[in-house]
N, C-alpha and C positions, 0 to 999 in steps of 0.2 A: 475693422469692426471688432469691438471687444465682446466678451462673453455675454454681457447684459444685453447689448444691442442684438446679438445673434439670437438670443432667447426670445426676444420680442418679435422677431421676423417670422411671420407665418408663411406657409406655402402660398396663400392667396396674395399676400403682400409681395412676395418674390415674383409671382406671376404678373401682378400689376406693374411692377417696376420694369419688367422686361417686355411689356406689351408694345407692339408696333401698331401704327395706324396708317391708313391710306389717307392721303391729303390731296384734294383736287386743287389744281393750280389754274388761276384765272389771270388774264393780263390784257392790257390795252396799249397800243402804240401811239394813239392820238387822243386828245381830250374829248373830241366829238364822237368817238367810237364807244360802243358798249364793251363791257368786259367779256372776253371770250374764254371758254375753257381750252387751255392749251395742253393739258396733260395731267398727270398725277405723280406723286412720289410716295414712297413708303419710308416712314421715320418713326423713331421712338418718342420724340417730343417736338414742340413747336420750333425751337431754335434750329434743330437739325433739319426739319422740314423746310425751313426758310433757306438754309444753306444749300440743300439739295435742289430746291426749285430755282434758286438764283443761278446755280452753276449748270444745271441740266438745260434749262430753257433760256440760254443766253444768246440765241441766234439773232435776236432783234434788240433794238434800244427801246425797251418798254418804259412807259412813263408811270405805269402802275402795275403791280403784281400782288395778287391776293391768294392766300391758301385757306382752305376750308376742310376740316376733318370730315371724312365721308360719313361718319356716324352722326354728324350734326345736320345733315341734309334731310329735309322732310319731303317725302313724295306726296304730291297733291293728286296727280292723275297717273295711273300706270295701266297700260293696255297690254 
């Protein structure tokens, strides 16, 4: 990083670059099954979350696996 780029980098920008997110992991083993939440991973970005999910939850031969950032989930009913 040169001096010009360093001058543009604010504390808020540094914080955003280092922000980690919790990602919920959903998967299914058969086409006629619904997606089930199988766990979660903590990662800085989508690509890293995909790698973590694929490697941590590899105990079954999933036909589909999906990750969703926790902050994108909208609660409808909470008791």
